[in-house]
C-alpha positions, 0 to 999 in steps of 0.5 A, a space after each residue: 515515509 511510506 515507501 520503505 515498507 513497500 520497498 522491503 516487503 517487495 525485495 524480500 518477495 524477490 529474494 524467497 526466490 525469484 523464480 518460484 510461487 513462495 513468498 514471505 507473509 503469505 498470508 498478508 490480507 490487509 494494510 493501513 497507512 494511517 498518518 502517513 507522511 505525504 505520498 508522491 509517485 515514487 510511493 505508489 510505484 514502489 506499492 505497486 511494483 510490490 503488489 504485482 508480485 504477491 499477485 503473481 504469486 498469489 498473495 493478493 491484498 484483500 484491503 489498503 487502505 492509505 490515510 494520509 495529509 495533504 498539503 494540496 489538494 490538486 496533488 492528491 487529486 492528481 495521484 488519486 486520478 492516476 494510481 486508484 485505477 491501478 490499485 483496484 485491479 490488484 487489491 479487493 477494496 482500496 482506500 486512499 483519503 486526504 483525510 486523517 479523521 477517515 481511517 479508523 483510530 483502531 489501526 494504529 497512531 498517525 505515523 504509523 503501517 499495520 498490517 494483518 494476515 
């Protein structure tokens, strides 16, 4: 799932120096999750925690793209309505779609993540 990536990034950010502005991967600007397994509230809460730490320390993402498949449309719509506004405050551009075709294939293969600086 996506959660381990974001948990590790948040923990590394906090471990570097909890009271300083230093961060691992300070130039990280874009993250793409393509074909990640279905996401849930825990996934989004973990992402938001990490993004808040990075934003406070001056390393805001420019772009976050999440393209996954949800078995139930109403589950996707509920998560989108709940979390997209918060993500949009912390990231320059956010794309969260229930459609694997919407995420360009140049990023990676299904089920993986990509980051760029």
